[in-house]
C-alpha positions in Angstrom: -84.4 -78.3 -42.2 -82.0 -77.1 -44.6 -82.8 -73.9 -46.6 -85.4 -72.8 -44.1 -87.9 -74.8 -45.0 -90.5 -75.7 -42.1 -92.5 -79.4 -42.2 -96.1 -78.8 -43.0 -97.9 -77.7 -40.4 -95.4 -76.6 -38.2 -96.2 -72.7 -38.2 -100.2 -73.6 -37.8 -99.8 -74.1 -33.5 -98.3 -70.4 -33.6 -101.0 -69.0 -35.7 -103.9 -70.8 -33.3 -101.7 -69.4 -30.3 -101.8 -66.0 -31.6 -105.2 -65.7 -32.6 -106.3 -67.1 -29.4 -104.3 -64.4 -27.7 -105.7 -61.9 -29.8 -108.9 -62.9 -29.2 -109.0 -63.2 -25.1 -107.6 -59.3 -25.4 -110.0 -58.5 -27.7 -112.6 -59.9 -24.5 -110.7 -58.1 -22.1 -110.7 -54.6 -23.5 -114.6 -55.2 -24.2 -115.1 -56.0 -20.9 -113.5 -53.2 -19.7 -115.0 -50.6 -21.6 -118.4 -52.2 -20.4 -117.2 -51.6 -16.8 -115.9 -48.0 -16.9 -119.5 -47.3 -18.8 -121.2 -49.2 -16.1 -119.2 -46.8 -13.7 -120.2 -43.8 -15.5 -124.0 -44.2 -15.7 -124.2 -45.2 -11.7 -122.6 -41.9 -11.2 -125.1 -40.5 -13.6 -128.1 -42.0 -11.4 -126.0 -41.0 -8.6 -125.9 -37.4 -9.5 -129.6 -37.2 -10.5 -130.5 -38.7 -7.5 -128.6 -36.8 -5.1 -129.3 -33.4 -7.0 -133.1 -33.8 -7.6 -134.5 -36.3 -5.8 -133.0 -35.5 -2.3 -133.5 -31.4 -2.7 -137.5 -32.2 -3.9 -137.7 -34.0 -0.5 -136.1 -31.9 1.5 -138.3 -28.7 0.5 -141.4 -31.3 0.8 -140.6 -31.9 4.4 -139.8 -28.5 5.4 -141.9 -25.8 3.1 -144.2 -27.8 1.0 -142.3 -25.4 -2.2 -139.0 -25.8 -4.2 -137.1 -22.2 -4.1 -136.0 -20.6 -7.7 -132.2 -21.0 -6.4 -132.6 -24.9 -5.5 -134.7 -25.4 -8.9 -131.6 -24.3 -11.1 -129.4 -26.5 -8.9 -131.7 -29.6 -9.8 -131.6 -28.4 -13.4 -127.8 -28.4 -13.2 -128.0 -31.9 -11.5 -129.6 -32.9 -14.0 -127.8 -31.6 -17.0 -124.8 -33.1 -15.5 -126.3 -36.7 -15.0 -127.5 -36.5 -18.7 -124.4 -35.8 -19.6 -122.2 -38.8 -17.7 -125.0 -40.9 -19.1 -124.0 -39.8 -22.8 -120.2 -39.9 -21.9 -121.1 -43.3 -21.1 -123.0 -44.1 -24.3 -120.1 -42.7 -26.1 -117.4 -44.7 -24.2 -119.5 -47.6 -25.6 -118.7 -47.3 -29.1 -115.0 -47.9 -28.0 -116.4 -51.5 -28.0 -114.2 -54.0 -31.0 
């Protein structure tokens, strides 16, 4: 139309499409953040199981007691698992 005027409602379709695109992008971002946090939490569980349960089971099956170096290593694995778990929780703060 003359003077750059648009008929009523002409720009609404573009606004709706932009809102839908933004909503989809937010949903995709949130799912990616949740998947990342889930992967980190699974890693934390793996650290805990590998670093604590496996050495305890091996020690009980062989000598029946846990040595001081093994105990120190289990503490390190526990701290790593807890740190990774809290890293996953921190990752979830990026949700929109």
